[in-house]
mmCIF file of the C-alpha atoms, coordinates in Angstrom:
data_MODEL
# 
_entry.id   MODEL 
# 
loop_
_atom_site.group_PDB 
_atom_site.id 
_atom_site.type_symbol 
_atom_site.label_atom_id 
_atom_site.label_alt_id 
_atom_site.label_comp_id 
_atom_site.label_asym_id 
_atom_site.label_entity_id 
_atom_site.label_seq_id 
_atom_site.pdbx_PDB_ins_code 
_atom_site.Cartn_x 
_atom_site.Cartn_y 
_atom_site.Cartn_z 
_atom_site.occupancy 
_atom_site.B_iso_or_equiv 
_atom_site.pdbx_formal_charge 
_atom_site.auth_seq_id 
_atom_site.auth_comp_id 
_atom_site.auth_asym_id 
_atom_site.auth_atom_id 
_atom_site.pdbx_PDB_model_num 
ATOM 1   C CA . MET A 1 1   ? 0.000   0.000   0.000   1.00 0.00 ? 1   MET A CA 1 
ATOM 2   C CA . ARG A 1 2   ? 2.800   2.408   0.864   1.00 0.00 ? 2   ARG A CA 1 
ATOM 3   C CA . LEU A 1 3   ? 4.611   1.502   -2.335  1.00 0.00 ? 3   LEU A CA 1 
ATOM 4   C CA . ALA A 1 4   ? 1.572   2.397   -4.446  1.00 0.00 ? 4   ALA A CA 1 
ATOM 5   C CA . SER A 1 5   ? 1.060   5.728   -2.703  1.00 0.00 ? 5   SER A CA 1 
ATOM 6   C CA . ALA A 1 6   ? 4.786   6.520   -2.986  1.00 0.00 ? 6   ALA A CA 1 
ATOM 7   C CA . ALA A 1 7   ? 4.701   5.724   -6.711  1.00 0.00 ? 7   ALA A CA 1 
ATOM 8   C CA . LEU A 1 8   ? 1.640   7.913   -7.175  1.00 0.00 ? 8   LEU A CA 1 
ATOM 9   C CA . LEU A 1 9   ? 3.365   10.764  -5.359  1.00 0.00 ? 9   LEU A CA 1 
ATOM 10  C CA . LEU A 1 10  ? 6.481   10.441  -7.555  1.00 0.00 ? 10  LEU A CA 1 
ATOM 11  C CA . VAL A 1 11  ? 4.421   10.403  -10.768 1.00 0.00 ? 11  VAL A CA 1 
ATOM 12  C CA . SER A 1 12  ? 2.431   13.470  -9.723  1.00 0.00 ? 12  SER A CA 1 
ATOM 13  C CA . LEU A 1 13  ? 5.611   15.367  -8.751  1.00 0.00 ? 13  LEU A CA 1 
ATOM 14  C CA . ALA A 1 14  ? 7.224   14.461  -12.051 1.00 0.00 ? 14  ALA A CA 1 
ATOM 15  C CA . ALA A 1 15  ? 4.194   15.762  -13.969 1.00 0.00 ? 15  ALA A CA 1 
ATOM 16  C CA . ALA A 1 16  ? 3.998   19.096  -12.110 1.00 0.00 ? 16  ALA A CA 1 
ATOM 17  C CA . PRO A 1 17  ? 6.694   20.893  -14.174 1.00 0.00 ? 17  PRO A CA 1 
ATOM 18  C CA . ALA A 1 18  ? 4.941   19.847  -17.395 1.00 0.00 ? 18  ALA A CA 1 
ATOM 19  C CA . PHE A 1 19  ? 1.693   21.411  -16.193 1.00 0.00 ? 19  PHE A CA 1 
ATOM 20  C CA . CYS A 1 20  ? 3.467   24.633  -15.291 1.00 0.00 ? 20  CYS A CA 1 
ATOM 21  C CA . GLN A 1 21  ? 5.156   24.823  -18.690 1.00 0.00 ? 21  GLN A CA 1 
ATOM 22  C CA . ASN A 1 22  ? 1.819   24.443  -20.495 1.00 0.00 ? 22  ASN A CA 1 
ATOM 23  C CA . VAL A 1 23  ? 0.305   27.270  -18.506 1.00 0.00 ? 23  VAL A CA 1 
ATOM 24  C CA . GLN A 1 24  ? 3.289   29.529  -19.123 1.00 0.00 ? 24  GLN A CA 1 
ATOM 25  C CA . THR A 1 25  ? 3.221   28.788  -22.854 1.00 0.00 ? 25  THR A CA 1 
ATOM 26  C CA . ASN A 1 26  ? -0.495  29.583  -23.068 1.00 0.00 ? 26  ASN A CA 1 
ATOM 27  C CA . VAL A 1 27  ? -0.048  32.815  -21.110 1.00 0.00 ? 27  VAL A CA 1 
ATOM 28  C CA . ALA A 1 28  ? 2.884   33.839  -23.328 1.00 0.00 ? 28  ALA A CA 1 
ATOM 29  C CA . SER A 1 29  ? 0.959   33.203  -26.552 1.00 0.00 ? 29  SER A CA 1 
ATOM 30  C CA . ALA A 1 30  ? -2.091  35.065  -25.226 1.00 0.00 ? 30  ALA A CA 1 
ATOM 31  C CA . SER A 1 31  ? -0.013  38.065  -24.216 1.00 0.00 ? 31  SER A CA 1 
ATOM 32  C CA . ALA A 1 32  ? 1.707   38.062  -27.611 1.00 0.00 ? 32  ALA A CA 1 
ATOM 33  C CA . ALA A 1 33  ? -1.667  38.123  -29.329 1.00 0.00 ? 33  ALA A CA 1 
ATOM 34  C CA . VAL A 1 34  ? -2.825  41.027  -27.191 1.00 0.00 ? 34  VAL A CA 1 
ATOM 35  C CA . THR A 1 35  ? 0.326   43.041  -27.850 1.00 0.00 ? 35  THR A CA 1 
ATOM 36  C CA . SER A 1 36  ? 0.076   42.484  -31.605 1.00 0.00 ? 36  SER A CA 1 
ATOM 37  C CA . LEU A 1 37  ? -3.255  44.357  -31.804 1.00 0.00 ? 37  LEU A CA 1 
ATOM 38  C CA . PRO A 1 38  ? -2.903  48.026  -32.750 1.00 0.00 ? 38  PRO A CA 1 
ATOM 39  C CA . THR A 1 39  ? -4.012  50.512  -30.146 1.00 0.00 ? 39  THR A CA 1 
ATOM 40  C CA . ASP A 1 40  ? -4.283  53.470  -32.487 1.00 0.00 ? 40  ASP A CA 1 
ATOM 41  C CA . ALA A 1 41  ? -7.647  53.695  -34.298 1.00 0.00 ? 41  ALA A CA 1 
ATOM 42  C CA . THR A 1 42  ? -6.143  55.890  -37.020 1.00 0.00 ? 42  THR A CA 1 
ATOM 43  C CA . ASP A 1 43  ? -3.560  53.265  -37.963 1.00 0.00 ? 43  ASP A CA 1 
ATOM 44  C CA . PRO A 1 44  ? -3.990  52.679  -41.726 1.00 0.00 ? 44  PRO A CA 1 
ATOM 45  C CA . SER A 1 45  ? -2.651  49.106  -41.504 1.00 0.00 ? 45  SER A CA 1 
ATOM 46  C CA . VAL A 1 46  ? -6.011  47.999  -40.093 1.00 0.00 ? 46  VAL A CA 1 
ATOM 47  C CA . ASN A 1 47  ? -8.843  48.053  -42.581 1.00 0.00 ? 47  ASN A CA 1 
ATOM 48  C CA . TYR A 1 48  ? -11.884 48.744  -40.396 1.00 0.00 ? 48  TYR A CA 1 
ATOM 49  C CA . ALA A 1 49  ? -14.229 48.625  -43.364 1.00 0.00 ? 49  ALA A CA 1 
ATOM 50  C CA . ALA A 1 50  ? -13.075 45.068  -44.108 1.00 0.00 ? 50  ALA A CA 1 
ATOM 51  C CA . LEU A 1 51  ? -13.480 44.133  -40.454 1.00 0.00 ? 51  LEU A CA 1 
ATOM 52  C CA . ARG A 1 52  ? -16.968 45.627  -40.433 1.00 0.00 ? 52  ARG A CA 1 
ATOM 53  C CA . GLU A 1 53  ? -17.794 43.735  -43.633 1.00 0.00 ? 53  GLU A CA 1 
ATOM 54  C CA . ASP A 1 54  ? -16.477 40.490  -42.162 1.00 0.00 ? 54  ASP A CA 1 
ATOM 55  C CA . VAL A 1 55  ? -18.544 40.984  -39.014 1.00 0.00 ? 55  VAL A CA 1 
ATOM 56  C CA . ALA A 1 56  ? -21.600 41.745  -41.175 1.00 0.00 ? 56  ALA A CA 1 
ATOM 57  C CA . LYS A 1 57  ? -21.050 38.507  -43.152 1.00 0.00 ? 57  LYS A CA 1 
ATOM 58  C CA . GLN A 1 58  ? -20.717 36.532  -39.942 1.00 0.00 ? 58  GLN A CA 1 
ATOM 59  C CA . ASN A 1 59  ? -23.837 38.203  -38.582 1.00 0.00 ? 59  ASN A CA 1 
ATOM 60  C CA . LYS A 1 60  ? -25.766 37.350  -41.752 1.00 0.00 ? 60  LYS A CA 1 
ATOM 61  C CA . THR A 1 61  ? -24.568 33.754  -41.641 1.00 0.00 ? 61  THR A CA 1 
ATOM 62  C CA . LEU A 1 62  ? -25.542 33.384  -38.003 1.00 0.00 ? 62  LEU A CA 1 
ATOM 63  C CA . THR A 1 63  ? -28.889 35.080  -38.613 1.00 0.00 ? 63  THR A CA 1 
ATOM 64  C CA . ASP A 1 64  ? -29.585 32.714  -41.510 1.00 0.00 ? 64  ASP A CA 1 
ATOM 65  C CA . GLN A 1 65  ? -28.675 29.721  -39.343 1.00 0.00 ? 65  GLN A CA 1 
ATOM 66  C CA . LEU A 1 66  ? -30.919 31.009  -36.570 1.00 0.00 ? 66  LEU A CA 1 
ATOM 67  C CA . ASN A 1 67  ? -33.817 31.505  -38.984 1.00 0.00 ? 67  ASN A CA 1 
ATOM 68  C CA . MET A 1 68  ? -33.293 28.017  -40.373 1.00 0.00 ? 68  MET A CA 1 
ATOM 69  C CA . GLN A 1 69  ? -33.290 26.535  -36.872 1.00 0.00 ? 69  GLN A CA 1 
ATOM 70  C CA . ARG A 1 70  ? -36.460 28.457  -36.053 1.00 0.00 ? 70  ARG A CA 1 
ATOM 71  C CA . ALA A 1 71  ? -38.098 27.080  -39.203 1.00 0.00 ? 71  ALA A CA 1 
ATOM 72  C CA . ILE A 1 72  ? -37.000 23.555  -38.267 1.00 0.00 ? 72  ILE A CA 1 
ATOM 73  C CA . LEU A 1 73  ? -38.362 24.075  -34.752 1.00 0.00 ? 73  LEU A CA 1 
ATOM 74  C CA . LYS A 1 74  ? -41.722 25.238  -36.123 1.00 0.00 ? 74  LYS A CA 1 
ATOM 75  C CA . LYS A 1 75  ? -41.862 22.262  -38.497 1.00 0.00 ? 75  LYS A CA 1 
ATOM 76  C CA . ASN A 1 76  ? -41.021 19.906  -35.615 1.00 0.00 ? 76  ASN A CA 1 
ATOM 77  C CA . GLN A 1 77  ? -43.777 21.462  -33.499 1.00 0.00 ? 77  GLN A CA 1 
ATOM 78  C CA . ASP A 1 78  ? -46.244 20.998  -36.359 1.00 0.00 ? 78  ASP A CA 1 
ATOM 79  C CA . LEU A 1 79  ? -45.123 17.387  -36.760 1.00 0.00 ? 79  LEU A CA 1 
ATOM 80  C CA . LEU A 1 80  ? -45.514 16.841  -33.017 1.00 0.00 ? 80  LEU A CA 1 
ATOM 81  C CA . LYS A 1 81  ? -49.084 18.182  -33.132 1.00 0.00 ? 81  LYS A CA 1 
ATOM 82  C CA . GLU A 1 82  ? -49.856 15.932  -36.095 1.00 0.00 ? 82  GLU A CA 1 
ATOM 83  C CA . ALA A 1 83  ? -48.349 12.927  -34.302 1.00 0.00 ? 83  ALA A CA 1 
ATOM 84  C CA . GLN A 1 84  ? -50.430 13.674  -31.207 1.00 0.00 ? 84  GLN A CA 1 
ATOM 85  C CA . ARG A 1 85  ? -53.572 13.927  -33.343 1.00 0.00 ? 85  ARG A CA 1 
ATOM 86  C CA . ILE A 1 86  ? -52.771 10.631  -35.055 1.00 0.00 ? 86  ILE A CA 1 
ATOM 87  C CA . ASN A 1 87  ? -52.024 9.012   -31.696 1.00 0.00 ? 87  ASN A CA 1 
ATOM 88  C CA . ALA A 1 88  ? -55.404 10.150  -30.341 1.00 0.00 ? 88  ALA A CA 1 
ATOM 89  C CA . ALA A 1 89  ? -57.123 8.747   -33.452 1.00 0.00 ? 89  ALA A CA 1 
ATOM 90  C CA . ASN A 1 90  ? -55.246 5.455   -33.045 1.00 0.00 ? 90  ASN A CA 1 
ATOM 91  C CA . LEU A 1 91  ? -56.315 5.183   -29.404 1.00 0.00 ? 91  LEU A CA 1 
ATOM 92  C CA . LYS A 1 92  ? -59.920 5.838   -30.422 1.00 0.00 ? 92  LYS A CA 1 
ATOM 93  C CA . MET A 1 93  ? -59.708 3.163   -33.107 1.00 0.00 ? 93  MET A CA 1 
ATOM 94  C CA . ALA A 1 94  ? -58.164 0.695   -30.643 1.00 0.00 ? 94  ALA A CA 1 
ATOM 95  C CA . GLU A 1 95  ? -61.087 1.270   -28.262 1.00 0.00 ? 95  GLU A CA 1 
ATOM 96  C CA . GLU A 1 96  ? -63.554 0.726   -31.113 1.00 0.00 ? 96  GLU A CA 1 
ATOM 97  C CA . GLN A 1 97  ? -61.696 -2.416  -32.121 1.00 0.00 ? 97  GLN A CA 1 
ATOM 98  C CA . LYS A 1 98  ? -61.989 -3.764  -28.563 1.00 0.00 ? 98  LYS A CA 1 
ATOM 99  C CA . LYS A 1 99  ? -65.718 -3.012  -28.552 1.00 0.00 ? 99  LYS A CA 1 
ATOM 100 C CA . ILE A 1 100 ? -66.179 -4.754  -31.892 1.00 0.00 ? 100 ILE A CA 1 
ATOM 101 C CA . ALA A 1 101 ? -64.161 -7.753  -30.677 1.00 0.00 ? 101 ALA A CA 1 
ATOM 102 C CA . ALA A 1 102 ? -66.388 -7.956  -27.582 1.00 0.00 ? 102 ALA A CA 1 
ATOM 103 C CA . GLU A 1 103 ? -69.519 -7.720  -29.777 1.00 0.00 ? 103 GLU A CA 1 
ATOM 104 C CA . ASN A 1 104 ? -68.131 -10.429 -32.070 1.00 0.00 ? 104 ASN A CA 1 
ATOM 105 C CA . ALA A 1 105 ? -67.468 -12.680 -29.092 1.00 0.00 ? 105 ALA A CA 1 
ATOM 106 C CA . GLU A 1 106 ? -71.037 -12.121 -27.842 1.00 0.00 ? 106 GLU A CA 1 
ATOM 107 C CA . LEU A 1 107 ? -72.490 -12.803 -31.300 1.00 0.00 ? 107 LEU A CA 1 
ATOM 108 C CA . GLU A 1 108 ? -70.365 -15.950 -31.575 1.00 0.00 ? 108 GLU A CA 1 
ATOM 109 C CA . LYS A 1 109 ? -71.776 -17.168 -28.239 1.00 0.00 ? 109 LYS A CA 1 
ATOM 110 C CA . GLN A 1 110 ? -75.297 -16.464 -29.457 1.00 0.00 ? 110 GLN A CA 1 
ATOM 111 C CA . ARG A 1 111 ? -74.616 -18.311 -32.698 1.00 0.00 ? 111 ARG A CA 1 
ATOM 112 C CA . GLU A 1 112 ? -73.242 -21.324 -30.827 1.00 0.00 ? 112 GLU A CA 1 
ATOM 113 C CA . SER A 1 113 ? -76.253 -21.366 -28.508 1.00 0.00 ? 113 SER A CA 1 
ATOM 114 C CA . LEU A 1 114 ? -78.644 -21.172 -31.496 1.00 0.00 ? 114 LEU A CA 1 
ATOM 115 C CA . LYS A 1 115 ? -76.719 -23.974 -33.195 1.00 0.00 ? 115 LYS A CA 1 
ATOM 116 C CA . ALA A 1 116 ? -76.957 -26.089 -30.066 1.00 0.00 ? 116 ALA A CA 1 
ATOM 117 C CA . ALA A 1 117 ? -80.685 -25.346 -29.783 1.00 0.00 ? 117 ALA A CA 1 
ATOM 118 C CA . GLN A 1 118 ? -81.317 -26.354 -33.420 1.00 0.00 ? 118 GLN A CA 1 
ATOM 119 C CA . LYS A 1 119 ? -79.543 -29.741 -33.201 1.00 0.00 ? 119 LYS A CA 1 
ATOM 120 C CA . PRO A 1 120 ? -82.190 -31.481 -31.059 1.00 0.00 ? 120 PRO A CA 1 
ATOM 121 C CA . VAL A 1 121 ? -84.938 -30.105 -33.336 1.00 0.00 ? 121 VAL A CA 1 
ATOM 122 C CA . ASP A 1 122 ? -83.147 -31.428 -36.416 1.00 0.00 ? 122 ASP A CA 1 
ATOM 123 C CA . ALA A 1 123 ? -82.658 -34.831 -34.795 1.00 0.00 ? 123 ALA A CA 1 
ATOM 124 C CA . THR A 1 124 ? -86.347 -35.125 -33.888 1.00 0.00 ? 124 THR A CA 1 
ATOM 125 C CA . ALA A 1 125 ? -87.450 -33.908 -37.304 1.00 0.00 ? 125 ALA A CA 1 
ATOM 126 C CA . LYS A 1 126 ? -85.470 -36.633 -39.099 1.00 0.00 ? 126 LYS A CA 1 
ATOM 127 C CA . GLN A 1 127 ? -87.045 -39.435 -37.051 1.00 0.00 ? 127 GLN A CA 1 
# 
């Protein structure tokens, strides 16, 4: 038990510098990205019209996707209503089918009893 915990401790201590290096690398790359942005709005190297156009394209794309998802949602809601209506009709038909099956069973009993009642009459009529 002590050997396992000692091994776990050694592995975790060996991995600690690797975790620290990853964090430092990510912080360094993030700070480099921040420092590369121009702070002067009058800097001609940045084309704000192109940026605005790019943002407008992205906005249009996202708006189109949102509208498409809304249309899909509406269609799904319509399909759900239709499925619920069909389900209600199916339940109604199943109840009717049970009633008809019960009526058929009752009619079959009546037919059997009539058949049984006619047999003695037929036997006496033939004699």
